[in-house]
Structure formats: C-alpha cells, structure tokens
C-alpha positions as YAML, in Angstrom:
chain: A
units: angstrom
residues:
- id: 1
  name: MET
  ca: [106.77, 98.73, 120.14]
- id: 2
  name: SER
  ca: [107.10, 94.92, 119.69]
- id: 3
  name: ASP
  ca: [110.25, 93.59, 117.71]
- id: 4
  name: PHE
  ca: [109.80, 90.86, 114.91]
- id: 5
  name: GLN
  ca: [112.85, 88.65, 113.92]
- id: 6
  name: LEU
  ca: [112.80, 87.03, 110.60]
- id: 7
  name: ASN
  ca: [115.71, 84.85, 109.09]
- id: 8
  name: LEU
  ca: [115.97, 84.83, 105.11]
- id: 9
  name: VAL
  ca: [118.38, 83.26, 102.70]
- id: 10
  name: GLU
  ca: [119.79, 85.63, 100.02]
- id: 11
  name: SER
  ca: [117.20, 84.49, 97.29]
- id: 12
  name: GLU
  ca: [114.27, 85.17, 99.71]
- id: 13
  name: LEU
  ca: [115.75, 88.61, 100.89]
- id: 14
  name: LYS
  ca: [116.25, 89.59, 97.31]
- id: 15
  name: ILE
  ca: [112.50, 89.03, 96.55]
- id: 16
  name: VAL
  ca: [111.65, 91.15, 99.57]
- id: 17
  name: LEU
  ca: [114.02, 93.93, 98.50]
- id: 18
  name: GLU
  ca: [112.85, 93.90, 94.85]
- id: 19
  name: ALA
  ca: [109.20, 94.07, 95.81]
- id: 20
  name: LEU
  ca: [109.88, 96.99, 98.26]
- id: 21
  name: THR
  ca: [112.08, 98.84, 95.67]
- id: 22
  name: GLU
  ca: [109.09, 98.44, 93.07]
- id: 23
  name: MET
  ca: [106.72, 99.69, 95.70]
- id: 24
  name: GLU
  ca: [108.69, 102.72, 96.41]
- id: 25
  name: THR
  ca: [109.04, 103.54, 92.82]
- id: 26
  name: ARG
  ca: [105.23, 103.17, 92.30]
- id: 27
  name: MET
  ca: [104.35, 105.30, 95.24]
- id: 28
  name: SER
  ca: [106.98, 107.97, 94.25]
- id: 29
  name: ASN
  ca: [105.58, 108.09, 90.72]
- id: 30
  name: ILE
  ca: [101.98, 108.58, 92.09]
- id: 31
  name: CYS
  ca: [103.20, 111.43, 94.23]
- id: 32
  name: GLU
  ca: [104.93, 113.22, 91.43]
- id: 33
  name: ALA
  ca: [102.15, 112.73, 88.91]
- id: 34
  name: SER
  ca: [98.99, 113.14, 91.08]
- id: 35
  name: ASN
  ca: [96.93, 116.39, 91.19]
- id: 36
  name: ASP
  ca: [94.94, 115.22, 94.28]
- id: 37
  name: GLU
  ca: [96.37, 116.72, 97.36]
- id: 38
  name: ASP
  ca: [94.90, 113.97, 99.64]
- id: 39
  name: GLU
  ca: [96.15, 111.15, 97.54]
- id: 40
  name: VAL
  ca: [99.62, 112.56, 97.51]
- id: 41
  name: ALA
  ca: [99.42, 113.16, 101.19]
- id: 42
  name: ASP
  ca: [98.37, 109.57, 101.99]
- id: 43
  name: ILE
  ca: [100.75, 107.89, 99.53]
- id: 44
  name: GLY
  ca: [103.45, 110.19, 100.50]
- id: 45
  name: ASN
  ca: [103.13, 109.24, 104.18]
- id: 46
  name: ASP
  ca: [103.27, 105.66, 103.30]
- id: 47
  name: LEU
  ca: [106.21, 106.18, 100.94]
- id: 48
  name: ILE
  ca: [108.23, 107.63, 103.89]
- id: 49
  name: GLN
  ca: [107.53, 104.40, 105.86]
- id: 50
  name: VAL
  ca: [108.64, 102.27, 103.00]
- id: 51
  name: ARG
  ca: [111.80, 104.16, 102.63]
- id: 52
  name: LEU
  ca: [112.41, 104.03, 106.42]
- id: 53
  name: LEU
  ca: [112.29, 100.24, 105.96]
- id: 54
  name: LEU
  ca: [113.97, 99.84, 102.86]
- id: 55
  name: LYS
  ca: [117.22, 101.99, 103.34]
- id: 56
  name: PRO
  ca: [118.60, 100.06, 106.46]
- id: 57
  name: LEU
  ca: [117.45, 96.68, 105.00]
- id: 58
  name: LYS
  ca: [119.28, 97.38, 101.71]
- id: 59
  name: GLU
  ca: [122.26, 98.56, 103.45]
- id: 60
  name: LYS
  ca: [122.44, 95.48, 105.69]
- id: 61
  name: ALA
  ca: [121.79, 93.22, 102.48]
- id: 62
  name: ILE
  ca: [124.55, 94.63, 100.59]
- id: 63
  name: LYS
  ca: [126.99, 94.33, 103.55]
- id: 64
  name: GLN
  ca: [126.10, 90.60, 103.99]
- id: 65
  name: PHE
  ca: [125.59, 89.63, 100.42]
- id: 66
  name: GLY
  ca: [127.24, 92.18, 98.18]
- id: 67
  name: GLU
  ca: [125.93, 94.66, 95.57]
- id: 68
  name: ASN
  ca: [124.39, 91.84, 93.52]
- id: 69
  name: ILE
  ca: [121.57, 91.48, 96.16]
- id: 70
  name: VAL
  ca: [120.06, 94.76, 94.65]
- id: 71
  name: ASN
  ca: [120.49, 93.74, 90.93]
- id: 72
  name: PHE
  ca: [117.07, 93.05, 89.74]
- id: 73
  name: SER
  ca: [117.79, 92.66, 86.24]
- id: 74
  name: ARG
  ca: [116.35, 89.69, 84.32]
- id: 75
  name: GLU
  ca: [118.81, 89.95, 81.56]
- id: 76
  name: LEU
  ca: [120.88, 87.07, 80.59]
- id: 77
  name: LEU
  ca: [124.63, 87.47, 81.29]
...
C-alpha cells in the first residue's frame, strides 16, 4: 500500500474533521433507519472505513491543537 503525506494548518484540518464527522453521522443514520439489507451492508462497510480514518485523525488533531479542533459549533461565543 502506498503512503500519502499531507500537511494541513489548523483551520484546514478542522474542515476535514467536520466533513468526516458529518459523513459518519449521515452514514450511521442510514444504517439505523434503512430496511434494505444491501444498503446497510454497503453503507456499513464504508462507515467502518470512515471511522478507521476519523478516529486516529481526531486523536492526533486534539493532541496537537487541543479539544477546540473538534468543536464545530457555529454559535457565537
């Protein structure tokens, strides 16, 4: 398997994390709500891959930038 290196600043990483988090939520909701076994199997397999990517990425991001990197709220402080 080839390796791909990518350098992101905090704001760029936050966008990637938010998109992956939203994708994970959307896929999880489909798996919970769908009565189509084929759809659940297909989306479920993709969901596993998203989670395998998201978990270590999120952990590394929090370690480097702090907990706020995963705060995606648009509310004013």
